N, C-alpha and C positions, 0 to 999 in steps of 0.2 A: 504494500500500500504506500505509494510515493506521496510525500507531502512537501510542497514547495512554498517559497516566499514566506517562511516563518521568521519571526524576529528573534526568538529565543527558544532554546531547547535545554531542558534539565534532564540529563541522561544518566542512566546507570544506577539510580537509587531505588530504594523500596518505597512504593507509593501507596499510601492509604487513600483510596478514592473517597471513602466515607467510613464512619465508625463501624458500620455493620457489614462491610464488604471485605473479602479476603484481599490482602495487599498484593500488588503486582511486584514481583521481584525483577531486578534489572530492568526497570521501566524507564519511560521517557515521557515528559510532558512538553507539549509545544504551546508556545504563547505567541499571539499575533494581535497587534492593535488592542492590547489590554484585555483580551479574552483568551481562554484556553481553546485552542483550535484542534488539539488531538492529544491522545494519551494511549499508551499501550506498552508492550514489551519491546525492548530495543531491537531484538533480532527479527521482529515481525514488521518493522517499519523502516523504510529507506527514506532518506531526506537529503536535501542539498547541503553540500559542504560549506556553503556561504552562510548558513545559519549560525548565529552566535550560540555556542554550546557551553554549558557549564557542566563539568564532570561531577556527578553526585554519587559516584561509586562509594559504597559503604555508608551513605547518608540516607536519611528518611525524609520523605516529602508528604506534607499534609495540606489541607486547605488552610487558609489564613485564620488566625485566632481572633476572637472577639472578646474583649474585656468589658463586661457590662456594668462595672462600677469603678469609675475613676473620678478624679477632680483635677481640673486645669486651674491652677491657682493664680494665674496672672491677673493683674488689676488694671491693665492698660491695653488699648487696642493695638499698640505697637508690639511687633514680634521681636522680643529681645533675645540676646544670646542665651540667657538663662532658660527661656521658653524652648528654644531649639535644643538645648541640652536635655531638658526634661522630656521632650518628644523621643529622643534617642535613648536616654538612660532609663526612662520609666516604661516606655511602650514598645518602640520598634525593635529594640534589642531582644525583647521577649516574644516576638512573633505576632504582636497585635497589629492586624491590618485595619481593624475597626475598634474604636473605643467609645463607650457610652459615659459621657460626663454627667454625673447626677447632681451637680451643684457647683456653679461658678458664676463669674460676672459675665452675663450674656453678651454684652458688647465686645469684650475682649476675646471671648471664645469664638464668636462668629467671625471676628476679624482674622483670628488665627486660621479658622477653617477656610476662609476665602483665600488666604495666602497659600494654603496647602492645595486647594482645588485648582488654583491658577497655575500651579507648578513652580511658584517662586520659592516654596519651602517644601522639603520632603517630610512626610509624616503620614500617620494613619487617617482613615476616614473618621470624622468626629460627628457623633450624635450628642446633643446636649439638652439638658433640662433648664439651663439658665438658673435663676434663683428658685430654690425650693419654697414651698408654702409651709409656714409654721403655725402652731396654735397661738392664740393671743397670749402675750407674755410668756412665750414658749421657746425662746432661742436657747439652744443647748449651752450648758455652762462651759463646755470645752471649746466652743467656737471662739477663738482668740482673734478678733478683728477690731479695728478702731471703732469707737463708739458711734461716730458719724456714719460708718458703713452699716453697723448693726441696726441702726434706726431705719435703714432703707429696706431691710429684709421683710418680705411680705408676711403679715400675720392677720389674715382676713378675719373680721369679726362677725361676718354673716355670709349667707349663701351668695348673694349678689356680688359682694366684694370678692369672694373666691372666684366666681365666674369671670369677673373683670381681670383678675390677676392671671388666670389661665389664658384668656384671650390676649392679654398684653405680652405674655411670654411667647406664645406661639406666633403672634404677628412679628415679634422681634427675632424669630429664627429658631425657637426651641423645637426640638423633635419629640420630646417626651415631657411629662409633668412629674415632678417629685413632691410628695407630701411627707411631712413628719407627723404620721398618725400617732406616734408616741415619742415625745421629746424629753431627753434626760436634762431637766432644768437644774438639778443639783445632784450630787452623787447618790443621794438617797431617794430621789423622787422623779418619776416619769409623768409628764403631763400629756394626756391624750388630746388629740384634735377633736373639736366638736363634730359630732356625727353628721349633722346637716351641712356643715361647711365642707367636710370631706366629700360627702355625696354630691354636692353641687359642683365641686372642682372636678371630680371624676366624670360626672355626666357631661360637663362642658368639654373636657378633653376628649372623651369618646365621640362626642358630636362632631368635633373637629378632626377626628381620625387619628388621635394620638394615644399611645400607651401611658399608663400611670404607674410609676414606681413609688414605693413608700419605705420609710425608715420606721419600723414598728417598735423596737426596743423591748417590748414585753407582750404578754398575752392580750392585755387590754388594747394595745396598739394594733395587734393583729386582728382583733375583733372589729375595730373601727375600719380597718382595711377590708375585711370580709363584707361588712355591712354596707360599704360604700362602693364596692365593685372594683377595687384596685387590681391591677394586672400582675404586679411583680413585687415580692418582698425583697428589698434591696439588701437585707441582712437576715441572718438568723437572729433570734431574740436573745440579746446578751443578758437581759434581766429575766431569767426563767430557767426551768429545767427541761428535761426531755419532753417532747410533744406527745400527747396521747393520741390514740387512733381516731378518736372522735374529732379532734381538732384537725388532724391531717386529712380526714375524710372531707371536712368542710373546705379545706384548701383545695383539694382535688376537685370537688364538685364545682368550685368557682373557677377552675382552670388557672389557678394562681401559680406563677413560676417563682423560683427561689434563687437568689444570688447568695451563696453561703458566707463569703468573706470570713473564713475561719481563722486565717492568720491574724486578722485584725484584733481578735480577742487576746492573743498572746502579746501583741503590740501594746494594746491598752493596759493589760495587766502589768507589763514592764514599766509603762509610764507611771503607774500608780505605786511602783516600788515593790511589787510582788516578786517573790522568788520563783525560780523556774517550775518547781513542783506545784505551787499554788496557781501560777499562770496556766499550767497545763490542765489542771482541774477545771479552771474557768472555761478554757477552750473546749474541754471534753463535753460540757453541757451542750454546746452548739454542734459539735460533731455528732452527738446523739440525736439532736433534732434533724440534722441532715440525713442521718442513717434511716430514721423512721420515714421521712418524706421520700427519700430516694427509693427505698425498698417498697413503698406503697405505689410507686409509679409516677411520682411527681416530676415535673420538668425542672431540671437544674441548669442554670446558665452561669458560666464562670464570671467571677469578678473579684477584685482585690482591695478596692478603696485606695489604690495608689494615687498619690497627690495629697490626700489627707495623711496617709502613712508615708513616711519619708524613707522607709525600707521597701524598695521596689521589687526585690527578688521574689518570684512567685513559688520557689521550690517548696517552701513550707506549706503553702496553700495546696499544692498537689499532694503532698504527703498526708495532710489532714483529710483531704477529700478521699484519698485511698483508704485511710483508717475508718472512714464512715461506711465502707463497703463498696465504694464506686471503683469499678475496674478501670484499667487504662483506657479502654475504648469508651466507657461511659464518660470519662473525663474529656476525651476528645470530642464526644458529642456535645458536652457542655461548652466547649470552646468553638464549635463550628455549626453543626446542624441544628442544635437546640436554639441558639440565638437567631439563626436564620429563620427558623419557623416562627419564633416569637414575634419577629418584626415583619413577618409575611414576605420573606425574601428568599425562600428556598429555591426559587427558579433562577436565581442569579448568583448565589453565594452559599458557602458552607460545605460544598463537595467539589471534587475534581472531576470534571466532565466537559466535553466540547460544548462551547457556548456559554460556560460559566465565567464570571469575572475571574481574571488571573490574579487572585489574592492567594498567596501560597507561603508556606513556611518550610524551610529546609533545616532539618535537625541533625546534630552530630551523631546521635545514637537513637535507637528505636525505643519509643516510650512504652511499648508493650512489655519491654524487659525491665524498665524502671521508670516510674512516673516522673522522677526528677529530670529525665531527659527532655521533657516538654520545655524546660527552661534553657536547654543547650542549643541555642539558635545559631545557625551559620549564616543564613540569609532570610530576610523578610522581603517579600515581593508583593507590591500592591499595584493593581491595574497593569501588570506586566513590567513594572519598574522596580528595580532593587532599591528599597528605602532603608535597608540595614544590611551591612556586610561585616562579619566579625573581623575580617582581615583589613 
């Protein structure tokens, strides 16, 4: 089967077409004009010697990863050297071809996105929530921002005000809406969002075709999310124990997805001065929540809270997900096909097949052998362009 006029070929690697397909050994992926134009075994395909070829012998190729919980922390529309460093050190070096920013300054984030999409800056595709909605007098105690900035954060006091904030965010370029259905206002207290405010925000977002993520914090925050129709829990519940089957059944019946952010709880415990053993016990509660949710058939989508966390390495996240009972291929699903399905993009991304967007990750070693290998990225490719190279 001859294939000509291709712009790039990744040859010789083990290719995971999707999490549930047997990998192709000694395979080749062809990329042309930002799309995957062919895939198969190298000895079954002949191609022009003029094609740019990257030898991936001994490497593993998967679809590009989507990190569904990050924060872009810039406060200016100008793209600074620090921002460019964050894109590389936080995101592209770990294989993320799409990131979902769940809370940032909308103007600066959309400006950065425009720079990336114009080709002036290399980086991942950005989906953003802009400013989250908080309960009245419900800004989290740990959110360390200048007082004049904190006053600008939306805390809608009623349904119409919530609808207005949602419309304003979306008209400003937001792709999702984020609610704090449970906000930790001090170390000992979680303040829930008013149920009618949450429901109004969710209904308006859905009317405008957008998903709604939420920060639940505890069971009460999860209940607000369930009763208002939220689509995605952006965290496991730090203030709580293992979820019982009744709660999980409710989550499943509402088709709610989960971003576990398990490493975050180790990070938070360390910030509070906890020892390693105490921190691990804290994280274990959330590992147990994920275990129950995953084993019951819930959709898990990967996310780290990078940007809020200053430790960007996702290895610990993969290890904790594995401890919850998720197999390496289930973790790959959370990175690829699950977020594609969540965002209704399965026809364009999440798998390796002709016609799909050429968003790909080349890994040093096979993650089926060790989940930490998901963090050992050699190349990150978005729209057929290499946006990260380890060398």
